[in-house]
N, C-alpha and C positions, 0 to 999 in steps of 0.2 A: 360489390358487380364487378364482373371479371370484363376486362378491356378487350376487345379484338382488334386486330388489323386484319384486312382481307387483301392477298397477293396474288392475281391472275390476269395474264394478258387479254382474258377475253372477259368482256363487259358485262355479257349475259351471265357469268359464271359469277362474278362478283356478285351479281344484284341475286341470285340465287342462294348464294352463302348468305348475303347478307338478311333474306328474307328469311332462310333457317334459323340464324341468330337471333334476330329480333322476334322471333316466339318464345323465348327463353327470358322469364323475368330476372334472370342474374347475370345476364351479357349484354354488351352493349359493343356497336360497332363504333371503332373510333375514327378508322381512318380507312383507305383503299389504295392500291398501287398498281400498276400495270407492268410492273417488271423488278427486277433483284436492284437496281439502282434507286429508284424510286421507292420501294419498301426500305431500303436504309435510311432514307432522308425521312420518312414518314414515321418510322420507328421512334428515330430521336425526337420529332416533334411531337408526337402524341404519346409515347411511353407504354404501349399495350403491354397486356399482360400475357397474352398468347397472340402468335402470328401464323396465320392459315396461307402457307405459302406453296404456291403451284411450283413445279420443277421445269419445264420447258417454256421459255419464255425470250423474248428478243431483247437485246443487249446484255445485259447481266442475269444469268439463269437464278431460279429458284436455289440450287443447291450453293453458286457461289455466294449468293447473298444469305444464305443460312449461316455457313461459316463465320460471315462478318458479323451475323448478329448473336447467334449463339452462347456468347459468353455473357451476354447482359439481356439475353430476350429468350423464351422458350418459344420454339418453332415447331408447328406440327405441318409437315409435308404431305399435300397433295397432289395427284397424280392420274392419268386415267392409264399408266403403263406400270404393269405388275413386274416389274423388272429385280430381281432381285439385287442387280449391280447398285440399281436408285437405291433402294433400303439400305443397303451396306454403307454407301457414300453420305446419304443424309445421316445417318446414325454416327460417322466418322465425324462428319462437321457441327455435330451438335443437337439435330433436332432431339428433340422428345417423344415424338410421335408420326406416323408415316399411316395414310390413308389413301384409299382410292375414292376417286369422285364419284363413282357407283355407290358409296356408303351410304347408309340412309340418314336421314336427319337427324334421328337419335344418336346414331353413332357417331357424326361429326360433332352433336352436342357433347356427348360424353368424352371425346378427345379434347374438346376444348376444356372443360372441367378437369378432367385428370392431367392437364399440359399444367393448368393454374393452379393445381395443386403439387405439384411438381413431380406426378407419376408420369410414366411412359406408356403409351400406346400405340400398337400396330394394328395393322390390317389383318385379319384372322387369313386373309387369303395371302 
């Protein structure tokens, strides 16, 4: 079973991601966080295999949290902004994947499975 932590400051986005993840028999959501600081705490508490991390959040953003977590966790960054600088920064800070939030449910599940295997996945766009 792949254990996933969902990190986004919008509760509706977390709810949508949870719904997508829970359709898969091999994935379980072990926690949620609304900012980067909470993500670090939740990751330490729940030891997820994969973290789906938003970039723009209050208090501590997803890129900062990715840098803090990437040494011990596999982070897939999710964003609505398809800016090359975000991709480069996320990868430099240790993210193993980068997806836009308009990715299909199947692409999100594939990204989680790829990250859990230790493979990288980048949004085709």
